[in-house]
C-alpha positions in Angstrom: 199.0 27.3 48.5 197.3 29.5 51.1 198.1 30.4 54.7 195.7 30.4 57.6 196.4 31.4 61.2 196.0 28.7 63.8 193.6 30.9 65.8 191.6 32.2 62.9 188.0 32.7 64.0 185.0 31.4 62.0 183.4 34.1 59.9 180.1 34.6 58.1 178.1 37.4 56.5 177.6 40.6 58.4 174.2 41.3 59.9 171.8 42.7 57.3 168.3 44.2 57.1 168.0 43.2 53.4 166.2 39.9 54.1 163.6 41.8 56.3 163.0 44.3 53.5 162.6 41.4 51.0 160.1 39.7 53.3 158.1 42.9 53.6 158.0 43.3 49.9 156.7 39.7 49.5 154.0 40.4 52.1 152.8 43.6 50.5 152.6 42.0 47.1 150.6 39.0 48.4 148.2 41.3 50.4 147.7 43.4 47.2 146.8 40.3 45.2 144.4 39.1 47.9 142.5 42.4 48.2 142.7 43.0 44.4 144.8 46.2 44.6 147.4 46.2 41.9 149.0 49.4 43.2 149.9 47.5 46.4 151.2 44.6 44.3 153.4 47.1 42.3 154.8 48.5 45.6 155.5 45.1 46.9 157.2 43.9 43.8 159.5 47.0 43.8 160.4 46.4 47.4 161.2 42.7 47.0 163.2 43.3 43.8 165.2 46.1 45.3 165.9 44.4 48.6 166.4 41.0 46.9 169.0 42.6 44.6 171.1 44.2 47.3 170.8 41.0 49.5 172.0 38.7 46.7 174.7 41.2 45.8 176.0 41.1 49.4 175.9 37.4 49.5 177.7 37.1 46.2 180.4 39.5 47.2 180.9 37.5 50.4 181.4 34.1 48.7 185.0 33.0 48.8 186.1 36.0 50.9 188.7 35.2 53.6 189.4 37.2 56.7 192.8 38.9 56.8 195.2 37.5 59.3 195.4 39.9 62.2 198.9 41.2 63.1 200.4 39.6 66.1 199.0 36.1 65.5 201.3 33.2 65.5 203.0 32.1 62.3 200.3 31.1 59.7 199.9 27.4 59.0 200.4 26.4 55.4 197.4 24.7 53.9 197.3 22.9 50.6 194.7 24.2 48.1 192.8 21.8 45.9 193.8 21.1 42.3 192.1 24.2 40.8 193.7 26.5 43.2 190.5 27.6 44.9 188.9 26.8 48.2 185.2 27.2 48.8 184.5 27.5 52.6 182.1 25.0 54.1 180.2 27.8 55.8 179.5 29.6 52.5 178.4 26.3 50.9 175.9 25.7 53.8 174.7 29.3 53.5 174.1 29.1 49.8 172.3 25.8 50.2 170.1 27.2 52.9 169.2 30.2 50.9 168.4 28.0 47.9 166.2 25.6 49.8 164.4 28.6 51.4 163.7 30.0 48.0 162.3 26.7 46.8 160.1 26.4 49.8 158.9 30.0 49.4 158.0 29.3 45.8 156.1 26.2 46.7 154.1 28.1 49.3 153.6 31.3 47.3 152.6 30.0 43.9 149.3 28.4 45.0 148.4 31.6 46.9 149.2 33.8 44.0 147.2 31.5 41.7 144.1 31.7 43.9 144.4 35.4 44.3 144.8 36.2 40.6 142.2 33.7 39.6 139.5 35.5 41.6 136.3 33.3 41.5 134.1 36.4 42.1 135.0 38.0 38.8 134.5 35.0 36.6 131.9 35.7 34.0 129.5 33.7 31.9 131.1 31.6 29.1 128.1 32.4 26.9 124.6 33.7 26.9 122.2 31.9 29.2 118.5 31.4 28.3 116.6 31.6 31.5 113.1 31.1 30.1 110.1 32.9 28.5 109.0 36.3 29.7 105.7 34.8 31.0 107.7 33.1 33.8 108.6 36.5 35.3 105.6 38.3 36.8 105.8 42.1 36.7 107.2 43.7 39.9 108.3 40.4 41.6 111.8 39.0 41.8 112.4 35.5 40.5 115.5 33.6 41.5 117.3 32.1 38.5 119.9 29.4 39.1 122.2 28.3 36.3 125.6 26.9 35.3 127.9 29.6 34.1 130.5 27.3 32.6 129.2 23.9 31.4 132.8 22.6 31.2 133.3 23.2 34.9 129.9 21.7 35.9 128.1 22.4 39.2 131.1 24.3 40.7 130.2 27.1 38.3 126.6 27.3 39.6 125.4 31.0 39.8 122.3 32.8 40.9 120.7 36.0 39.7 117.6 37.9 40.9 115.4 38.8 38.0 112.5 41.3 38.1 110.3 42.2 35.1 109.6 45.9 35.1 107.1 46.0 32.3 107.7 47.8 29.1 109.8 50.9 28.6 109.5 52.7 25.2 107.8 49.6 23.8 110.6 47.3 24.9 110.6 44.9 27.9 112.6 46.1 30.9 114.3 43.8 33.5 116.3 44.4 36.6 118.8 41.5 36.9 121.2 41.6 39.9 123.9 39.2 40.9 123.6 37.5 44.3 127.3 38.1 45.1 127.8 40.5 47.9 130.2 43.3 46.9 131.8 43.2 50.3 133.6 39.9 50.3 131.6 37.9 47.7 129.2 36.0 50.0 125.8 35.0 48.5 123.1 37.6 49.4 119.5 36.5 50.0 116.1 37.9 49.2 114.5 39.8 52.1 111.1 38.3 51.4 109.2 35.1 51.0 110.9 32.5 48.7 108.3 30.1 47.2 110.5 27.0 47.1 107.4 24.8 46.5 107.0 26.6 43.1 110.5 26.0 41.9 110.7 24.6 38.4 113.3 23.6 35.8 113.2 25.7 32.6 112.8 24.0 29.3 116.0 24.9 27.4 117.4 23.8 24.0 119.1 20.5 23.8 122.7 20.8 25.1 122.0 24.1 26.8 123.0 24.7 30.4 120.2 23.7 32.8 118.3 26.5 34.5 115.8 26.6 37.4 113.7 29.5 38.6 112.1 30.1 41.9 109.4 32.8 42.5 109.4 35.1 45.5 107.0 37.6 46.9 107.1 40.8 48.9 110.8 41.2 48.4 112.0 44.4 50.2 115.6 44.1 49.2 118.6 41.8 49.7 120.7 40.9 52.7 124.1 39.2 53.3 124.1 36.7 56.1 127.9 36.8 56.5 128.7 40.4 57.5 125.3 42.2 57.6 125.4 44.0 54.2 121.9 45.3 53.2 120.7 46.4 49.8 117.4 47.9 48.5 115.5 46.4 45.6 117.7 48.2 43.1 120.9 46.8 44.7 122.0 50.1 46.4 123.7 49.7 49.7 121.5 50.6 52.7 123.6 49.3 55.6 126.8 47.4 56.4 130.3 47.3 54.8 129.6 46.9 51.0 131.3 49.6 49.0 129.0 49.8 46.0 125.7 48.6 44.6 125.2 44.9 43.6 126.6 43.9 40.2 124.1 43.5 37.4 123.6 41.4 34.3 123.1 42.7 30.8 120.2 40.9 29.1 118.5 40.4 25.8 115.0 39.2 24.8 115.0 36.8 21.9 111.8 35.2 20.6 110.0 36.1 23.8 112.7 34.5 26.0 115.0 36.2 28.5 118.8 35.8 27.9 121.4 36.6 30.4 124.6 38.2 29.1 127.8 39.7 30.6 127.9 40.9 34.2 129.0 44.5 35.1 129.6 46.6 38.2 127.8 49.8 39.2 128.5 52.4 41.8 124.9 53.3 42.6 121.5 53.4 41.0 119.3 56.4 40.6 115.6 55.8 40.2 113.9 52.4 40.1 112.7 49.7 37.8 112.4 50.7 34.1 113.4 54.3 35.0 116.6 53.3 36.8 119.8 55.2 35.7 123.3 54.0 36.4 126.8 53.9 35.0 128.2 50.6 33.9 131.8 49.7 34.8 133.9 46.7 33.9 133.3 43.8 36.3 135.6 44.1 39.3 136.2 42.2 42.5 134.3 42.7 45.8 135.4 45.6 48.0 136.7 47.5 45.0 135.3 51.0 44.5 134.3 51.9 40.9 133.5 55.6 41.4 134.2 58.5 43.7 137.6 59.5 45.0 138.1 56.0 46.5 138.4 54.6 43.0 141.8 56.3 42.7 143.2 53.7 45.0 142.2 50.9 42.6 143.9 51.9 39.3 144.2 48.3 38.1 142.0 45.2 38.3 142.9 41.5 38.0 142.3 40.2 34.5 
């Protein structure tokens, strides 16, 4: 049995700022994932966990609570309880249901965003070495555009482009400059600032079952440019204008039986010198807009796997 005053007002949870803090935490975490900053993700996760905990605690403590009957009210009305001796207010049931549905909807919206953010397409690397043809196909001092499939299982959606220049020999070994066409601002494809000889494009003869490769010669290349946001690079990939934060990524390579083989891609801060005499520091491959050296790199302690 319980008593309830005839004029008992409806009640609900007290106003709270915890949901706002929880929403801010979710936003910070998602923004961190999008820009590739795991320090921001960590801050967001801490915020959403902290505010989520106190929010759920307040909700849990409020479930089943009944307002006290204020003095001076008329005699309380006797109300029969249910069989188990507990009454669950309808308002609390609706509140819990709303929160649950909101959580489900948030999950449905968030999961695809998180998946796309963590699975950054710009840091996907080769699934294996790529044979791009014999050395004779690469004239010394001129860039050649090599187009290939980075992952045969994914097909044409994994098509990639590299700019390849033969620098001649260095200490008796062939030297190549091989830069990625992905702008390090936001990942747009950069283009050669020069004449592209499309009429001379050809498919490379590769081993049976190997990924298809085509090469296109260029001439008088003076660097590379991004048509999206105006980023400009010199022939070594160093930034000369626009918003990019570092030099273009490069590919490691090997020469096997007189053929050029692309290997893993890596990031660089800047390049000193040119051609076979170029000097740089190789870093693990990172997303566009991420600094790899200098004081700015301190703001990017982690990188998406």
